[in-house]
N, C-alpha and C positions, 0 to 999 in steps of 0.2 A: 433418746430420751429414756429416763429411768422410770420404771413402773414398779410400784410396791404391791406385793400380793402375799397371801398366806403361803407358807412353804409347803412343798410336797415331799414325800419320803425320798424321792429321787434327788432332791436338793441337798440332802444331809451331808454328803461328801463335800460339796462346795462350801457349805456353811462351816464345816469343821476346818477346812483349809483357811477360811477367813479368820476363824478364831485362833488358829495357830500362827498367823502371819504377823507376829511381832515378838519381841523378846520375852514378854511375860507369857503369851500364849504358847510359844514354841516350847517353853519349859513345862507346861501343864497339860497340853493336849497330846493324844496318842494317835497311832496309825490304825488301830483296830476299830473298824466302823461299827462292829456289833453293839457295843454299849451305847453309842450315839443313836443308832437306829432304835434300840429298845427305849431310850429316853424320849426320842421323837414320838414313838407310838404311845408312850405314857402321857406325854403332853397333849397329844391329840384326844386322849380320853378324858382329860381334865377340862371342865368348863372354865372359860376365862383365861386360858393359858395358850398363847398363840405365838408361833415363830413366823416372823415376817422376813421376806427376802426382797431385795431390790434387784431388778433384772434390767439389763441394758443390752440390746442387740443379742439376746439369747444367752448372755453371760450373767451369772449371779455375782453382783459387785458389792452388795451390802446386806447386812442382816441385823435384826434385833429381836429380842423376845419381849412380848407384852403380856403382863399378867394383871388381870383385874382383881382387886381385893376389896371385899366388903368388910366393913368394920363399924364399930360403935363410936369411935372418936370422931371429932370434928362434926358433931351432930349427925352421926351415922353416915358419913360420907363414904363413897366408893373412891378408891384411888387406883391409879395405874402404875405398876412397877415396870420400869424399862431396864433390861439387862442385856448383856452380851452384844453391845453395839459395836459393829465393825464396818469399815469401808475398805475395799481393796486398796492396797498400798499405792499402786500406780495411779489411782484416781482420787486420792485425797487432795483437798484444796479446791475442788470443783463445785462445792456446794451440795454434794450428795448427803453429807451428814446432816446439814440443816434441813434438807428436804425430807430425810428420813425421820428426824425428830418432829417435823410438822405432820408427817403421816401418823406417827405415834400419838400425837396430841389429837388429831382428828378422830382416830380410832378410840381414844380414851373418852373423848366427849360423847361419841356415839354410844359408848357403853355406860354413860351416866356418871362418869368420874368427875370429881371436883378438883383433883390435883394429879399431877404426874410427878413421880419421884424416881430417882435412880441413884446408884452408887457408882463410883469410879475409883479404881485403884489409886491410892495416894501417890504412887510414883508416876502417874500419867498427868504430868503438868499441862501439856498441851490440851488434853481432854478437859481438864478442869476449866481452863480458860475458854474453851469452845462452849461448854455448857453454860458458864456464866454469861458469855456473849449472847446466848439464846434466852437469857432471863432466868435461868435456874439460880437459886441461892444456896450456898453451902450452910444450910440451917441446922444440920445435925452432925453428930460424930457417930460413925458407924463402927460396929464391932462384929467380929466373926470368931467362931471357935470351930476348929476342925474336929469332926467326930469320927474320923477314920482311925 
């Protein structure tokens, strides 16, 4: 049975492996853990920014990042941003992704959020269908600009 919990520093290597375990991730993730550990430490210091892992039989098999955002729009609603959603390739199709998103929603509600939002790479067609199947609507067009 899978158990979702807040990640610990010793989980970072397994999380990075999950992030790199597809064509898009393999091209953008690196092997040097130092920047990932520094980023994890920074996330730990930020209120409302949490890395979650799914653990099954002692193995990290899933991950997502949940960031709670306070804002003035939507009558000053809080929202939860879900990022970096991954399930181990050999376990996809077993309902772990749906359980993970249910966990994210539960955590968002507990934090007083009115909505959950996420972005998904436009090339991830299966992910888009998965999110729509969970009731997410493609209501916005996202934009990014690289600052490096």
